[in-house]
N, C-alpha and C positions, 0 to 999 in steps of 0.2 A: 786755193791757188797759191797762197803764200808758202805753205808747207812744201808744195811741189817745186816751187821756184827755189826755195832754200836748199832742197835736196839736189836739184840740178846744179846750182852754183857750187855746192860743196864738192862735186866731182868734176867740175868744168876745168879745162886746162888754164894755166896761168896766161896772163896777157890778154890782148884784145885783137880785133880785126881792123886792119887799115885797108881802105879801098882807094885806089887811084885810077883816074881815067886819063889815057894817053892815046891820041890819034884815033879816037873812036873805039878803043879797046879798054876793057876793064881788067885791072890787076888786083889780086888779093894778097895781103901780107899778114903774117903773124907777128904782131908787135909786142915786145916785152921790154920791161925796164931792167937795165943792168944793175945787179946788186953792188957792183964795184964802182961804177962811174955815175950811176943814176941816169944815164942817157938811155934813150929808147933805141932798141935794136929791132930791125924787122927782117923777116925771112919770107921769101917769095913762096906762095902756096900754089903748087901746080894743079892742073885739072884732076890728076889722079888722087890728090889730097883734098878734093872739093868738100868732103865731109867735115874736115877741120874748119874750113871757112864757114860752113853752116853752123857748126857748134859754137864758134866764136861769135858769129852774128847773133845767135840765140842768146848767148851769154850777155852780150851787150844790151839786147832788148830787155832781158829779164832784170838786168841791173838797173835799168830806168823804170821798169814797172814796179819793182819791189817797194820803193819808198811811197809810191802812190797807194799800193795795197795796204801798207802799214798805216798810212794816214787814214784811209777809209775804214780799216779794221778798228782803229782806235775810236773813230767817230761812232761806229756801230756798237762797240762795247759800252761807250758812254751812254748811248741811247737806250740800250737794253737795261742798263743799271738804273735808269731813271724812269723808264716807261712802265706805266701800270696798266696792264691789259684788262684787268677786271674792274677798274674804277668806274667806267660807264655803267656796267651791269649793277654795281652796288647801289648806284643812285636810285635805280628802279626797284631793285629787290628789297631795299630798306624802307620803301614807302609803306604807309599804312594800307591795308587791304582796300578800304573804302576809296582811297585816293588812287591806288594802283589800278583799280578796275576802270577808272576814267581816263587813264593815260595810255597812249600808243607809244611804246618805247622805240628808240632809234634802232635797237636790235634786241633780240630776245636772248637772255642768258641761258646757260645750260640748266640752271636751277629753275628758272621760270618755264623753260620748255618742258622739263620733267613734270612740273606742277600741272601744266596744261595737258600733257600726255596722260597723266593719271586721272584727271578730271573728265577727260573726253569719253564719250560713249557713242556708239554707232550701231546701226542695225546690221546683222550678219548678211552676207551676200546670199541671196535667195536662189540664184540660178543653180540648177542641178544639185539640190541638197542630198539626193540619193548617193552622190559620189563622195560625200564626206564620211569615209569609212575607216580612216586610219588615225589612230590616236598617238599624240606626241607625249613626250615626258612632261610637258606643261599641262597635259590633260585636255587638250582641244582636239577637234577632229579636222583632218585635212584630206586632200583629194588623191594623194599618191604616196607611195613608199618613199620616193625621192624627196617629196616635201617634208615627210617625217624626218628624214636625215638632215635636211637643211634646218628645220625647226629645232631639232635636238642639239645640233652643233651651236646654233645661235644661243640656245638656252644654257649651254655649258659656259658661255661667256657673258652671262647676265650681269656680272659685275661691271662690264664695259658697255654692253649693248642690251637694249630691250627691243622686242619686236611685236607687231600686231599682224594677224593673219587676215588677208583680204579686207583691209581697211580701205574705205572709199577715198578716192582722190578725184577732185574735180579738175577737168581739163577742157580745152577748147577743141572741138572737132567740127570742121566745116562751118566755123563761125558761131557755133552753139556750145553752151556749157553742158558737158556730159560727164558721167561718172565712170571712172575705171576702178578696178579692184586689184591692185598689185598683189602678187602672191604674199610678199612680206614687206611691211614698212618697218624700217629699222631706225632706232634712235640711239645715237652715240651719247652715252652718259657724261663723257668728259667735255664735250663741246656743244651738245644740243643739236648737232647736225643730223638731218634726216636723209636717208637714202632708201632706195627701193630695190627689191630682188624679184626677178622674174625667172621662173624655171620653165623651159620649153622641153616638155617630156616626150613629145611625139613628133620629132622633126622629120621622120620618114613618112608621115602622113601629109600628103600635098595640101589638103584643105587646112589642116591644123597649122602647117608651117606658113602658109599664105596669111592666115589670120594673125599669126604671131609677128610676122614681118610688119604687117599693118599696125600692130600694137606698138612695136618699137618705133615706128615712124611717128606715131602719135606722141610718144614720149619726147622725141627729138623736137617736134614742132612746138611743144610746150616748154622747151628749154631744159629738159632733163636728158643729159648726155649719157648714153651707155658707156660703162666703164668708169664713169665718175659719179653720176647721180643714180644710175641704174646698174645694178649687178645682174648679169645674165648668165645662166647655165643652160646647157643643152644636153639632150641625149636621144639616141635612137635604139631600136631593138638590138642592133649589133654593137652599139657603143653606149653602154649604160653610164650613168653619172659617176664621176670619180670622186670618192669621199675625200681623198687627200687634197684635191683641188678645191673642194668646198671649204675645207679648213684653212687653206691658204687665202681664199677670198675673204673669209671672216676676219682673219688676222689683218688683212689689207685694209678692211673697213675700219678696224680699231686704230691702226697706225695712221691711216689717212686722216682720221678724225683728230688725232693729236697734232698733226702738222698743218692741216688746212684750216684756216680760220673762218670766221663767220661769213656766210653768204645768205642774203635775205631770202632767196627762193627756197633754201633748205630749211630755214629756221621758222618760217611762218607755217603754222598748222592750218591746213585748210578746213573749212567747216564741214 
């Protein structure tokens, strides 16, 4: 904001806006200080020059806002220079293993999240095992060529992201704890944030699309918001998945993980 204001003021006209009220009418004047006499000279601004009045009014407003922004910016810079984002995490991460296993941290660091991620094991999703026909670069079997594409692109960014295929996720459905199996569960290595990726590969099949909408609603009801916590891609027979868009979404997950800080619902690994 400060940069934009400074740029505006750099090109703003000299002087300011003087407003006078007479007999219920409003009159605008362009007021400037004389270089010779130091007295203020004002010129009437007619309706056809109303843009000048707006420009001068904006200039006056920005002139008052600028010192407020400068003060706030100075306070923010001072805060950033003294705030230690990782100090809380280090308290937990430096505990002895025997003590750490007894403690429930106020938040889980990326380091601890990765440790739990690597130590975690789960049973493969057993529904329709005959559909696991396509092999990824990681050497696992998935259910469609589109899932191969998603998996391989995620694998290309394994320095930033890790993923697990059809990892179980416990959710509440109709008041009961039930298990879903997101297509991909993705861990951001920079922040420890977890998100999910669902690919709807047969949206032109009415039964399939109805079930998928129900699945998305279940995510929402459990606090996982599509576009934020859940990445969703779609395709039909006439509109196959766009690989370029998949790459954009993967980059978005990486960038979002850098800018969005810890949120407990993301960080807690469900059993």
